[in-house]
mmCIF file of the protein (N, C-alpha, C, O) and its ligand, coordinates in Angstrom:
data_MODEL
# 
_entry.id   MODEL 
# 
loop_
_entity.id 
_entity.type 
_entity.pdbx_number_of_molecules 
1 polymer     1 
2 non-polymer 1 
# 
_entity_poly.entity_id                      1 
_entity_poly.type                           'polypeptide(L)' 
_entity_poly.nstd_linkage                   no 
_entity_poly.nstd_monomer                   no 
_entity_poly.pdbx_seq_one_letter_code       MGQHVHVRINQGLEVSEEGDLIELSRCRCGATWTRTYRADEADPER 
_entity_poly.pdbx_seq_one_letter_code_can   MGQHVHVRINQGLEVSEEGDLIELSRCRCGATWTRTYRADEADPER 
_entity_poly.pdbx_strand_id                 A 
# 
loop_
_entity_poly_seq.entity_id 
_entity_poly_seq.num 
_entity_poly_seq.mon_id 
_entity_poly_seq.hetero 
1 1  MET n 
1 2  GLY n 
1 3  GLN n 
1 4  HIS n 
1 5  VAL n 
1 6  HIS n 
1 7  VAL n 
1 8  ARG n 
1 9  ILE n 
1 10 ASN n 
1 11 GLN n 
1 12 GLY n 
1 13 LEU n 
1 14 GLU n 
1 15 VAL n 
1 16 SER n 
1 17 GLU n 
1 18 GLU n 
1 19 GLY n 
1 20 ASP n 
1 21 LEU n 
1 22 ILE n 
1 23 GLU n 
1 24 LEU n 
1 25 SER n 
1 26 ARG n 
1 27 CYS n 
1 28 ARG n 
1 29 CYS n 
1 30 GLY n 
1 31 ALA n 
1 32 THR n 
1 33 TRP n 
1 34 THR n 
1 35 ARG n 
1 36 THR n 
1 37 TYR n 
1 38 ARG n 
1 39 ALA n 
1 40 ASP n 
1 41 GLU n 
1 42 ALA n 
1 43 ASP n 
1 44 PRO n 
1 45 GLU n 
1 46 ARG n 
# 
loop_
_struct_asym.id 
_struct_asym.entity_id 
A 1 
B 2 
# 
loop_
_chem_comp.id 
_chem_comp.type 
_chem_comp.mon_nstd_flag 
ALA 'L-peptide linking' y 
ARG 'L-peptide linking' y 
ASN 'L-peptide linking' y 
ASP 'L-peptide linking' y 
CYS 'L-peptide linking' y 
GLN 'L-peptide linking' y 
GLU 'L-peptide linking' y 
GLY 'peptide linking'   y 
HIS 'L-peptide linking' y 
ILE 'L-peptide linking' y 
LEU 'L-peptide linking' y 
MET 'L-peptide linking' y 
PRO 'L-peptide linking' y 
SER 'L-peptide linking' y 
THR 'L-peptide linking' y 
TRP 'L-peptide linking' y 
TYR 'L-peptide linking' y 
VAL 'L-peptide linking' y 
ZN  non-polymer         . 
# 
_pdbx_entity_nonpoly.entity_id   2 
_pdbx_entity_nonpoly.name        ? 
_pdbx_entity_nonpoly.comp_id     ZN 
# 
_pdbx_nonpoly_scheme.asym_id         B 
_pdbx_nonpoly_scheme.entity_id       2 
_pdbx_nonpoly_scheme.mon_id          ZN 
_pdbx_nonpoly_scheme.ndb_seq_num     1 
_pdbx_nonpoly_scheme.pdb_seq_num     101 
_pdbx_nonpoly_scheme.auth_seq_num    101 
_pdbx_nonpoly_scheme.pdb_mon_id      ZN 
_pdbx_nonpoly_scheme.auth_mon_id     ZN 
_pdbx_nonpoly_scheme.pdb_strand_id   A 
_pdbx_nonpoly_scheme.pdb_ins_code    . 
# 
loop_
_atom_site.group_PDB 
_atom_site.id 
_atom_site.type_symbol 
_atom_site.label_atom_id 
_atom_site.label_alt_id 
_atom_site.label_comp_id 
_atom_site.label_asym_id 
_atom_site.label_entity_id 
_atom_site.label_seq_id 
_atom_site.pdbx_PDB_ins_code 
_atom_site.Cartn_x 
_atom_site.Cartn_y 
_atom_site.Cartn_z 
_atom_site.occupancy 
_atom_site.B_iso_or_equiv 
_atom_site.pdbx_formal_charge 
_atom_site.auth_seq_id 
_atom_site.auth_comp_id 
_atom_site.auth_asym_id 
_atom_site.auth_atom_id 
_atom_site.pdbx_PDB_model_num 
ATOM   1   N  N  . MET A 1 1  ? -14.142 48.235 89.120 1.00 0.00 ? 1   MET A N  1 
ATOM   2   C  CA . MET A 1 1  ? -13.005 47.662 88.178 1.00 0.00 ? 1   MET A CA 1 
ATOM   3   C  C  . MET A 1 1  ? -12.793 48.595 87.086 1.00 0.00 ? 1   MET A C  1 
ATOM   4   O  O  . MET A 1 1  ? -13.762 49.143 86.560 1.00 0.00 ? 1   MET A O  1 
ATOM   5   N  N  . GLY A 1 2  ? -11.580 48.825 86.694 1.00 0.00 ? 2   GLY A N  1 
ATOM   6   C  CA . GLY A 1 2  ? -11.331 49.557 85.497 1.00 0.00 ? 2   GLY A CA 1 
ATOM   7   C  C  . GLY A 1 2  ? -11.266 48.820 84.251 1.00 0.00 ? 2   GLY A C  1 
ATOM   8   O  O  . GLY A 1 2  ? -12.083 47.960 83.920 1.00 0.00 ? 2   GLY A O  1 
ATOM   9   N  N  . GLN A 1 3  ? -10.261 49.191 83.573 1.00 0.00 ? 3   GLN A N  1 
ATOM   10  C  CA . GLN A 1 3  ? -10.344 48.607 82.116 1.00 0.00 ? 3   GLN A CA 1 
ATOM   11  C  C  . GLN A 1 3  ? -9.988  47.082 82.305 1.00 0.00 ? 3   GLN A C  1 
ATOM   12  O  O  . GLN A 1 3  ? -9.129  46.734 83.115 1.00 0.00 ? 3   GLN A O  1 
ATOM   13  N  N  . HIS A 1 4  ? -10.630 46.259 81.586 1.00 0.00 ? 4   HIS A N  1 
ATOM   14  C  CA . HIS A 1 4  ? -10.468 44.916 81.550 1.00 0.00 ? 4   HIS A CA 1 
ATOM   15  C  C  . HIS A 1 4  ? -10.576 44.468 80.274 1.00 0.00 ? 4   HIS A C  1 
ATOM   16  O  O  . HIS A 1 4  ? -11.544 44.807 79.594 1.00 0.00 ? 4   HIS A O  1 
ATOM   17  N  N  . VAL A 1 5  ? -9.519  43.580 79.741 1.00 0.00 ? 5   VAL A N  1 
ATOM   18  C  CA . VAL A 1 5  ? -9.519  43.124 78.425 1.00 0.00 ? 5   VAL A CA 1 
ATOM   19  C  C  . VAL A 1 5  ? -10.051 41.633 78.682 1.00 0.00 ? 5   VAL A C  1 
ATOM   20  O  O  . VAL A 1 5  ? -9.483  40.826 79.418 1.00 0.00 ? 5   VAL A O  1 
ATOM   21  N  N  . HIS A 1 6  ? -11.147 41.408 78.011 1.00 0.00 ? 6   HIS A N  1 
ATOM   22  C  CA . HIS A 1 6  ? -11.648 39.988 78.159 1.00 0.00 ? 6   HIS A CA 1 
ATOM   23  C  C  . HIS A 1 6  ? -10.817 38.963 77.551 1.00 0.00 ? 6   HIS A C  1 
ATOM   24  O  O  . HIS A 1 6  ? -10.215 39.162 76.496 1.00 0.00 ? 6   HIS A O  1 
ATOM   25  N  N  . VAL A 1 7  ? -10.771 37.837 78.214 1.00 0.00 ? 7   VAL A N  1 
ATOM   26  C  CA . VAL A 1 7  ? -10.065 36.679 77.612 1.00 0.00 ? 7   VAL A CA 1 
ATOM   27  C  C  . VAL A 1 7  ? -11.011 35.629 77.176 1.00 0.00 ? 7   VAL A C  1 
ATOM   28  O  O  . VAL A 1 7  ? -11.549 34.941 78.044 1.00 0.00 ? 7   VAL A O  1 
ATOM   29  N  N  . ARG A 1 8  ? -11.277 35.426 75.893 1.00 0.00 ? 8   ARG A N  1 
ATOM   30  C  CA . ARG A 1 8  ? -12.346 34.403 75.592 1.00 0.00 ? 8   ARG A CA 1 
ATOM   31  C  C  . ARG A 1 8  ? -11.905 33.111 75.671 1.00 0.00 ? 8   ARG A C  1 
ATOM   32  O  O  . ARG A 1 8  ? -11.029 32.753 74.883 1.00 0.00 ? 8   ARG A O  1 
ATOM   33  N  N  . ILE A 1 9  ? -12.375 32.295 76.524 1.00 0.00 ? 9   ILE A N  1 
ATOM   34  C  CA . ILE A 1 9  ? -11.960 31.040 76.681 1.00 0.00 ? 9   ILE A CA 1 
ATOM   35  C  C  . ILE A 1 9  ? -12.961 30.129 76.067 1.00 0.00 ? 9   ILE A C  1 
ATOM   36  O  O  . ILE A 1 9  ? -14.154 30.139 76.370 1.00 0.00 ? 9   ILE A O  1 
ATOM   37  N  N  . ASN A 1 10 ? -12.386 29.295 75.140 1.00 0.00 ? 10  ASN A N  1 
ATOM   38  C  CA . ASN A 1 10 ? -13.392 28.359 74.368 1.00 0.00 ? 10  ASN A CA 1 
ATOM   39  C  C  . ASN A 1 10 ? -14.072 27.465 75.424 1.00 0.00 ? 10  ASN A C  1 
ATOM   40  O  O  . ASN A 1 10 ? -13.414 26.883 76.286 1.00 0.00 ? 10  ASN A O  1 
ATOM   41  N  N  . GLN A 1 11 ? -15.360 27.381 75.329 1.00 0.00 ? 11  GLN A N  1 
ATOM   42  C  CA . GLN A 1 11 ? -16.182 26.519 76.193 1.00 0.00 ? 11  GLN A CA 1 
ATOM   43  C  C  . GLN A 1 11 ? -16.724 25.220 75.431 1.00 0.00 ? 11  GLN A C  1 
ATOM   44  O  O  . GLN A 1 11 ? -17.401 24.352 75.982 1.00 0.00 ? 11  GLN A O  1 
ATOM   45  N  N  . GLY A 1 12 ? -16.354 25.206 74.155 1.00 0.00 ? 12  GLY A N  1 
ATOM   46  C  CA . GLY A 1 12 ? -16.831 24.042 73.540 1.00 0.00 ? 12  GLY A CA 1 
ATOM   47  C  C  . GLY A 1 12 ? -18.006 24.456 72.396 1.00 0.00 ? 12  GLY A C  1 
ATOM   48  O  O  . GLY A 1 12 ? -18.254 25.633 72.135 1.00 0.00 ? 12  GLY A O  1 
ATOM   49  N  N  . LEU A 1 13 ? -18.606 23.462 71.835 1.00 0.00 ? 13  LEU A N  1 
ATOM   50  C  CA . LEU A 1 13 ? -19.393 23.741 70.779 1.00 0.00 ? 13  LEU A CA 1 
ATOM   51  C  C  . LEU A 1 13 ? -20.722 23.116 71.097 1.00 0.00 ? 13  LEU A C  1 
ATOM   52  O  O  . LEU A 1 13 ? -20.715 22.146 71.853 1.00 0.00 ? 13  LEU A O  1 
ATOM   53  N  N  . GLU A 1 14 ? -21.982 23.599 70.560 1.00 0.00 ? 14  GLU A N  1 
ATOM   54  C  CA . GLU A 1 14 ? -23.128 23.147 70.544 1.00 0.00 ? 14  GLU A CA 1 
ATOM   55  C  C  . GLU A 1 14 ? -24.013 23.221 69.207 1.00 0.00 ? 14  GLU A C  1 
ATOM   56  O  O  . GLU A 1 14 ? -23.763 24.146 68.434 1.00 0.00 ? 14  GLU A O  1 
ATOM   57  N  N  . VAL A 1 15 ? -24.984 22.353 68.896 1.00 0.00 ? 15  VAL A N  1 
ATOM   58  C  CA . VAL A 1 15 ? -25.627 22.460 67.654 1.00 0.00 ? 15  VAL A CA 1 
ATOM   59  C  C  . VAL A 1 15 ? -26.943 22.859 68.094 1.00 0.00 ? 15  VAL A C  1 
ATOM   60  O  O  . VAL A 1 15 ? -27.519 22.199 68.959 1.00 0.00 ? 15  VAL A O  1 
ATOM   61  N  N  . SER A 1 16 ? -27.471 23.887 67.571 1.00 0.00 ? 16  SER A N  1 
ATOM   62  C  CA . SER A 1 16 ? -28.930 24.285 67.779 1.00 0.00 ? 16  SER A CA 1 
ATOM   63  C  C  . SER A 1 16 ? -29.978 23.364 67.178 1.00 0.00 ? 16  SER A C  1 
ATOM   64  O  O  . SER A 1 16 ? -29.695 22.445 66.411 1.00 0.00 ? 16  SER A O  1 
ATOM   65  N  N  . GLU A 1 17 ? -31.284 23.690 67.602 1.00 0.00 ? 17  GLU A N  1 
ATOM   66  C  CA . GLU A 1 17 ? -32.318 22.844 66.792 1.00 0.00 ? 17  GLU A CA 1 
ATOM   67  C  C  . GLU A 1 17 ? -32.375 22.986 65.226 1.00 0.00 ? 17  GLU A C  1 
ATOM   68  O  O  . GLU A 1 17 ? -32.800 22.140 64.439 1.00 0.00 ? 17  GLU A O  1 
ATOM   69  N  N  . GLU A 1 18 ? -31.864 24.221 64.934 1.00 0.00 ? 18  GLU A N  1 
ATOM   70  C  CA . GLU A 1 18 ? -31.948 24.548 63.409 1.00 0.00 ? 18  GLU A CA 1 
ATOM   71  C  C  . GLU A 1 18 ? -30.819 23.765 62.695 1.00 0.00 ? 18  GLU A C  1 
ATOM   72  O  O  . GLU A 1 18 ? -30.840 23.658 61.469 1.00 0.00 ? 18  GLU A O  1 
ATOM   73  N  N  . GLY A 1 19 ? -29.837 23.219 63.441 1.00 0.00 ? 19  GLY A N  1 
ATOM   74  C  CA . GLY A 1 19 ? -28.658 22.538 62.914 1.00 0.00 ? 19  GLY A CA 1 
ATOM   75  C  C  . GLY A 1 19 ? -27.527 23.639 62.859 1.00 0.00 ? 19  GLY A C  1 
ATOM   76  O  O  . GLY A 1 19 ? -26.491 23.324 62.274 1.00 0.00 ? 19  GLY A O  1 
ATOM   77  N  N  . ASP A 1 20 ? -27.624 24.885 63.406 1.00 0.00 ? 20  ASP A N  1 
ATOM   78  C  CA . ASP A 1 20 ? -26.398 25.788 63.375 1.00 0.00 ? 20  ASP A CA 1 
ATOM   79  C  C  . ASP A 1 20 ? -25.422 25.335 64.427 1.00 0.00 ? 20  ASP A C  1 
ATOM   80  O  O  . ASP A 1 20 ? -25.757 24.614 65.367 1.00 0.00 ? 20  ASP A O  1 
ATOM   81  N  N  . LEU A 1 21 ? -24.206 25.782 64.233 1.00 0.00 ? 21  LEU A N  1 
ATOM   82  C  CA . LEU A 1 21 ? -23.249 25.524 65.127 1.00 0.00 ? 21  LEU A CA 1 
ATOM   83  C  C  . LEU A 1 21 ? -22.955 26.742 66.092 1.00 0.00 ? 21  LEU A C  1 
ATOM   84  O  O  . LEU A 1 21 ? -22.754 27.871 65.645 1.00 0.00 ? 21  LEU A O  1 
ATOM   85  N  N  . ILE A 1 22 ? -22.943 26.482 67.276 1.00 0.00 ? 22  ILE A N  1 
ATOM   86  C  CA . ILE A 1 22 ? -22.835 27.456 68.226 1.00 0.00 ? 22  ILE A CA 1 
ATOM   87  C  C  . ILE A 1 22 ? -21.572 27.361 69.056 1.00 0.00 ? 22  ILE A C  1 
ATOM   88  O  O  . ILE A 1 22 ? -21.376 26.359 69.743 1.00 0.00 ? 22  ILE A O  1 
ATOM   89  N  N  . GLU A 1 23 ? -20.698 28.374 69.020 1.00 0.00 ? 23  GLU A N  1 
ATOM   90  C  CA . GLU A 1 23 ? -19.440 28.284 69.620 1.00 0.00 ? 23  GLU A CA 1 
ATOM   91  C  C  . GLU A 1 23 ? -19.559 29.180 70.996 1.00 0.00 ? 23  GLU A C  1 
ATOM   92  O  O  . GLU A 1 23 ? -19.829 30.381 70.958 1.00 0.00 ? 23  GLU A O  1 
ATOM   93  N  N  . LEU A 1 24 ? -19.333 28.477 72.177 1.00 0.00 ? 24  LEU A N  1 
ATOM   94  C  CA . LEU A 1 24 ? -19.488 29.123 73.382 1.00 0.00 ? 24  LEU A CA 1 
ATOM   95  C  C  . LEU A 1 24 ? -18.056 29.588 74.039 1.00 0.00 ? 24  LEU A C  1 
ATOM   96  O  O  . LEU A 1 24 ? -17.148 28.765 74.155 1.00 0.00 ? 24  LEU A O  1 
ATOM   97  N  N  . SER A 1 25 ? -17.914 30.839 74.427 1.00 0.00 ? 25  SER A N  1 
ATOM   98  C  CA . SER A 1 25 ? -16.678 31.399 74.894 1.00 0.00 ? 25  SER A CA 1 
ATOM   99  C  C  . SER A 1 25 ? -17.110 32.107 76.250 1.00 0.00 ? 25  SER A C  1 
ATOM   100 O  O  . SER A 1 25 ? -18.232 32.565 76.465 1.00 0.00 ? 25  SER A O  1 
ATOM   101 N  N  . ARG A 1 26 ? -16.013 32.122 77.149 1.00 0.00 ? 26  ARG A N  1 
ATOM   102 C  CA . ARG A 1 26 ? -16.252 32.759 78.513 1.00 0.00 ? 26  ARG A CA 1 
ATOM   103 C  C  . ARG A 1 26 ? -14.983 33.242 78.872 1.00 0.00 ? 26  ARG A C  1 
ATOM   104 O  O  . ARG A 1 26 ? -13.917 32.728 78.533 1.00 0.00 ? 26  ARG A O  1 
ATOM   105 N  N  . CYS A 1 27 ? -15.149 34.404 79.678 1.00 0.00 ? 27  CYS A N  1 
ATOM   106 C  CA . CYS A 1 27 ? -13.893 35.119 80.304 1.00 0.00 ? 27  CYS A CA 1 
ATOM   107 C  C  . CYS A 1 27 ? -13.879 34.772 81.773 1.00 0.00 ? 27  CYS A C  1 
ATOM   108 O  O  . CYS A 1 27 ? -14.992 34.589 82.264 1.00 0.00 ? 27  CYS A O  1 
ATOM   109 N  N  . ARG A 1 28 ? -12.982 34.664 82.457 1.00 0.00 ? 28  ARG A N  1 
ATOM   110 C  CA . ARG A 1 28 ? -12.767 34.642 83.839 1.00 0.00 ? 28  ARG A CA 1 
ATOM   111 C  C  . ARG A 1 28 ? -13.848 35.598 84.715 1.00 0.00 ? 28  ARG A C  1 
ATOM   112 O  O  . ARG A 1 28 ? -14.400 35.232 85.752 1.00 0.00 ? 28  ARG A O  1 
ATOM   113 N  N  . CYS A 1 29 ? -14.002 36.762 84.130 1.00 0.00 ? 29  CYS A N  1 
ATOM   114 C  CA . CYS A 1 29 ? -14.801 37.711 84.949 1.00 0.00 ? 29  CYS A CA 1 
ATOM   115 C  C  . CYS A 1 29 ? -16.225 37.379 84.813 1.00 0.00 ? 29  CYS A C  1 
ATOM   116 O  O  . CYS A 1 29 ? -17.019 38.040 85.483 1.00 0.00 ? 29  CYS A O  1 
ATOM   117 N  N  . GLY A 1 30 ? -16.658 36.463 84.051 1.00 0.00 ? 30  GLY A N  1 
ATOM   118 C  CA . GLY A 1 30 ? -18.132 35.872 84.029 1.00 0.00 ? 30  GLY A CA 1 
ATOM   119 C  C  . GLY A 1 30 ? -18.624 36.189 82.631 1.00 0.00 ? 30  GLY A C  1 
ATOM   120 O  O  . GLY A 1 30 ? -19.495 35.423 82.217 1.00 0.00 ? 30  GLY A O  1 
ATOM   121 N  N  . ALA A 1 31 ? -18.252 37.137 81.842 1.00 0.00 ? 31  ALA A N  1 
ATOM   122 C  CA . ALA A 1 31 ? -18.737 37.352 80.550 1.00 0.00 ? 31  ALA A CA 1 
ATOM   123 C  C  . ALA A 1 31 ? -18.770 36.068 79.580 1.00 0.00 ? 31  ALA A C  1 
ATOM   124 O  O  . ALA A 1 31 ? -17.850 35.251 79.547 1.00 0.00 ? 31  ALA A O  1 
ATOM   125 N  N  . THR A 1 32 ? -19.826 35.990 78.868 1.00 0.00 ? 32  THR A N  1 
ATOM   126 C  CA . THR A 1 32 ? -19.907 35.094 77.884 1.00 0.00 ? 32  THR A CA 1 
ATOM   127 C  C  . THR A 1 32 ? -20.270 35.587 76.567 1.00 0.00 ? 32  THR A C  1 
ATOM   128 O  O  . THR A 1 32 ? -20.826 36.661 76.339 1.00 0.00 ? 32  THR A O  1 
ATOM   129 N  N  . TRP A 1 33 ? -19.898 34.683 75.691 1.00 0.00 ? 33  TRP A N  1 
ATOM   130 C  CA . TRP A 1 33 ? -20.194 34.959 74.377 1.00 0.00 ? 33  TRP A CA 1 
ATOM   131 C  C  . TRP A 1 33 ? -20.715 33.613 73.530 1.00 0.00 ? 33  TRP A C  1 
ATOM   132 O  O  . TRP A 1 33 ? -20.392 32.451 73.775 1.00 0.00 ? 33  TRP A O  1 
ATOM   133 N  N  . THR A 1 34 ? -21.461 34.003 72.640 1.00 0.00 ? 34  THR A N  1 
ATOM   134 C  CA . THR A 1 34 ? -21.777 32.921 71.662 1.00 0.00 ? 34  THR A CA 1 
ATOM   135 C  C  . THR A 1 34 ? -21.748 33.349 70.305 1.00 0.00 ? 34  THR A C  1 
ATOM   136 O  O  . THR A 1 34 ? -22.229 34.425 69.948 1.00 0.00 ? 34  THR A O  1 
ATOM   137 N  N  . ARG A 1 35 ? -21.147 32.463 69.465 1.00 0.00 ? 35  ARG A N  1 
ATOM   138 C  CA . ARG A 1 35 ? -20.903 32.947 68.175 1.00 0.00 ? 35  ARG A CA 1 
ATOM   139 C  C  . ARG A 1 35 ? -21.677 31.640 67.303 1.00 0.00 ? 35  ARG A C  1 
ATOM   140 O  O  . ARG A 1 35 ? -21.366 30.465 67.500 1.00 0.00 ? 35  ARG A O  1 
ATOM   141 N  N  . THR A 1 36 ? -22.564 32.003 66.471 1.00 0.00 ? 36  THR A N  1 
ATOM   142 C  CA . THR A 1 36 ? -23.385 31.014 65.897 1.00 0.00 ? 36  THR A CA 1 
ATOM   143 C  C  . THR A 1 36 ? -22.792 31.064 64.282 1.00 0.00 ? 36  THR A C  1 
ATOM   144 O  O  . THR A 1 36 ? -22.561 32.104 63.666 1.00 0.00 ? 36  THR A O  1 
ATOM   145 N  N  . TYR A 1 37 ? -22.627 29.822 63.818 1.00 0.00 ? 37  TYR A N  1 
ATOM   146 C  CA . TYR A 1 37 ? -22.167 29.699 62.579 1.00 0.00 ? 37  TYR A CA 1 
ATOM   147 C  C  . TYR A 1 37 ? -23.524 28.902 61.789 1.00 0.00 ? 37  TYR A C  1 
ATOM   148 O  O  . TYR A 1 37 ? -23.795 27.724 62.019 1.00 0.00 ? 37  TYR A O  1 
ATOM   149 N  N  . ARG A 1 38 ? -24.161 29.608 61.006 1.00 0.00 ? 38  ARG A N  1 
ATOM   150 C  CA . ARG A 1 38 ? -25.161 29.238 60.310 1.00 0.00 ? 38  ARG A CA 1 
ATOM   151 C  C  . ARG A 1 38 ? -24.978 27.946 59.424 1.00 0.00 ? 38  ARG A C  1 
ATOM   152 O  O  . ARG A 1 38 ? -23.992 27.826 58.698 1.00 0.00 ? 38  ARG A O  1 
ATOM   153 N  N  . ALA A 1 39 ? -25.943 27.001 59.507 1.00 0.00 ? 39  ALA A N  1 
ATOM   154 C  CA . ALA A 1 39 ? -25.687 25.863 58.669 1.00 0.00 ? 39  ALA A CA 1 
ATOM   155 C  C  . ALA A 1 39 ? -25.395 25.994 57.313 1.00 0.00 ? 39  ALA A C  1 
ATOM   156 O  O  . ALA A 1 39 ? -24.617 25.233 56.737 1.00 0.00 ? 39  ALA A O  1 
ATOM   157 N  N  . ASP A 1 40 ? -26.101 27.116 56.655 1.00 0.00 ? 40  ASP A N  1 
ATOM   158 C  CA . ASP A 1 40 ? -25.907 27.300 55.167 1.00 0.00 ? 40  ASP A CA 1 
ATOM   159 C  C  . ASP A 1 40 ? -24.858 28.101 54.900 1.00 0.00 ? 40  ASP A C  1 
ATOM   160 O  O  . ASP A 1 40 ? -24.681 28.523 53.758 1.00 0.00 ? 40  ASP A O  1 
ATOM   161 N  N  . GLU A 1 41 ? -24.046 28.403 55.901 1.00 0.00 ? 41  GLU A N  1 
ATOM   162 C  CA . GLU A 1 41 ? -22.666 29.227 55.687 1.00 0.00 ? 41  GLU A CA 1 
ATOM   163 C  C  . GLU A 1 41 ? -21.453 28.355 56.564 1.00 0.00 ? 41  GLU A C  1 
ATOM   164 O  O  . GLU A 1 41 ? -20.388 28.829 56.960 1.00 0.00 ? 41  GLU A O  1 
ATOM   165 N  N  . ALA A 1 42 ? -21.865 27.160 56.717 1.00 0.00 ? 42  ALA A N  1 
ATOM   166 C  CA . ALA A 1 42 ? -20.754 26.423 57.505 1.00 0.00 ? 42  ALA A CA 1 
ATOM   167 C  C  . ALA A 1 42 ? -19.647 26.205 56.883 1.00 0.00 ? 42  ALA A C  1 
ATOM   168 O  O  . ALA A 1 42 ? -18.681 25.938 57.598 1.00 0.00 ? 42  ALA A O  1 
ATOM   169 N  N  . ASP A 1 43 ? -19.483 26.240 55.678 1.00 0.00 ? 43  ASP A N  1 
ATOM   170 C  CA . ASP A 1 43 ? -18.177 25.850 54.874 1.00 0.00 ? 43  ASP A CA 1 
ATOM   171 C  C  . ASP A 1 43 ? -17.696 26.882 54.018 1.00 0.00 ? 43  ASP A C  1 
ATOM   172 O  O  . ASP A 1 43 ? -17.835 26.850 52.795 1.00 0.00 ? 43  ASP A O  1 
ATOM   173 N  N  . PRO A 1 44 ? -17.051 27.927 54.736 1.00 0.00 ? 44  PRO A N  1 
ATOM   174 C  CA . PRO A 1 44 ? -16.608 29.261 53.817 1.00 0.00 ? 44  PRO A CA 1 
ATOM   175 C  C  . PRO A 1 44 ? -15.595 29.010 52.887 1.00 0.00 ? 44  PRO A C  1 
ATOM   176 O  O  . PRO A 1 44 ? -15.308 29.847 52.031 1.00 0.00 ? 44  PRO A O  1 
ATOM   177 N  N  . GLU A 1 45 ? -14.873 27.635 53.004 1.00 0.00 ? 45  GLU A N  1 
ATOM   178 C  CA . GLU A 1 45 ? -13.808 27.520 52.093 1.00 0.00 ? 45  GLU A CA 1 
ATOM   179 C  C  . GLU A 1 45 ? -14.439 26.890 50.675 1.00 0.00 ? 45  GLU A C  1 
ATOM   180 O  O  . GLU A 1 45 ? -13.638 26.486 49.832 1.00 0.00 ? 45  GLU A O  1 
ATOM   181 N  N  . ARG A 1 46 ? -15.592 26.824 50.464 1.00 0.00 ? 46  ARG A N  1 
ATOM   182 C  CA . ARG A 1 46 ? -16.105 26.332 49.195 1.00 0.00 ? 46  ARG A CA 1 
ATOM   183 C  C  . ARG A 1 46 ? -16.969 27.343 48.567 1.00 0.00 ? 46  ARG A C  1 
ATOM   184 O  O  . ARG A 1 46 ? -17.500 27.113 47.481 1.00 0.00 ? 46  ARG A O  1 
HETATM 185 ZN ZN . ZN  B 2 .  ? -13.458 39.672 81.075 1.00 0.00 2 101 ZN  A ZN 1 
# 
């Protein structure tokens, strides 16, 4: 396969044992990503 631009489809959210928020994303090609929002940084607007 040549160049492929991943399309990150949101798969929902999970909460880790540490209380961090984990955002799950996935592309149709099978690639997956996780993005972790640390509990102590969870509110950047403040
Ligand atoms: Zn892809």
